[in-house]
N, C-alpha and C positions, 0 to 999 in steps of 0.2 A: 503494499499499501504506498503510496506517494502523496503525501499533502501538498495543495498547493497555493500560492499566492499571487494574486493580481495586484498590481499598483500603477499610477500613470494616470488615470483618469482625472478628469476636471473638465472645466468650463472653457469653452474654446469659441471664437468667432468662427462664421462661416469662410471657407477658404484656408482657414489655419491648420495645425497639425499636432499630433501627439503621437508619442511612442509608449506604448503598453508594454508592461513587463511581467512574465509569469515565471514564479522560482518555484522549484521542487526542492521537498525535503530528500528526495533522491535523485537518480542519473535520470530526470525526465527528457533531458538531450538524446537519450539512446532510444526512444520512444516515439513514435507518432504523435505528434501534438496539434490540435485544433484550437481555433480561436472560433467562440460563438458571440452572439449578442441577441439580448430580449428587451424589445420595446414594452412598455406596459400595455396588457392586454394581449400582446402577441408572442408567437411561438418562439421559441430559439432558434436562430439561423445560423449555419455553419458558415463561416466566412473564408476561412484558410486554413491549411495543413501543412504540416511540415514532415516529411517521411523521415524514417531512420536514416535513410542513405542521403536526407538534405533537400530533395527533390520538393517542391511546393505546387500545391493547388489553391486555385481562388474560386470564390462564387463571383458571377458575372457582376453581381452589384458593387463589388469593391475590385474588382480587376484594374490594375494600371493606377489605383490611387492607395491601395494597402499594400505592406510587403511583411511577410513574415519570416524572421531570421532566429538564430540562436547562439548562446555561447556554451560551448562544450564545459568549458572549466568553471562556469558561473551556474551550471544547471539552470540556465534561462532560457526562456522563449521570449521573442519580441513581438510584438506588432506595431509597425510603423505606418502612421495614418495621416495622410496628407489630404489637401482639398475638401476639407472636412464638410458635411452638409447639415442642415437641420435633422433631415430624415436620418442621419447616422447616429442621432441620440438614441441613447439605450445602455443597457448593464452589461459588460462585456466581460465575457468568461475564457478561462481556457480550460482545455479537457484533455487528458492524458489516457493511453493504454494500448491496447493492440489496434491495428488499423480498423478492424469492423467496429469495436467500441467507439472511434474517435468519431468516425463517420456518421453512426447510427446515436452519438449522445450517450452512450453508455460507460464511458470510460470514468474515470476520476475528475471531479468538477473541482474548482477553487470557490472564493466566496463572492466573485465579480467586482468590478470597479465600475462607477458611473462616469459615462462620458456624457457629457451636454454640449450642445454647439447650436448657439442662439448669439444674436447681436444684441 
């Protein structure tokens, strides 16, 4: 079992950027890890996944604006978010486990970090 802690959320103006961090208590960098978000009243949406080998996959809604990366030494996975829009406002979560669990939202969750995009 790996515990996850997200950070880096906050209030940002439209067009701004944020970098979220997901730190694991164990080597999550050696597992697939995904980033999700959930808006009030909505389902959790899978945004990006980084695989064990380092390949990345993105949802169409964030492709070209968000980048997932990792630091093996720090057991940390990042989500760089650029050109943020009000529609990106949500609680952002990371999820880790095997590939099937991550893409289905069945892995280990962190507590989430709030991102608010507003002028």
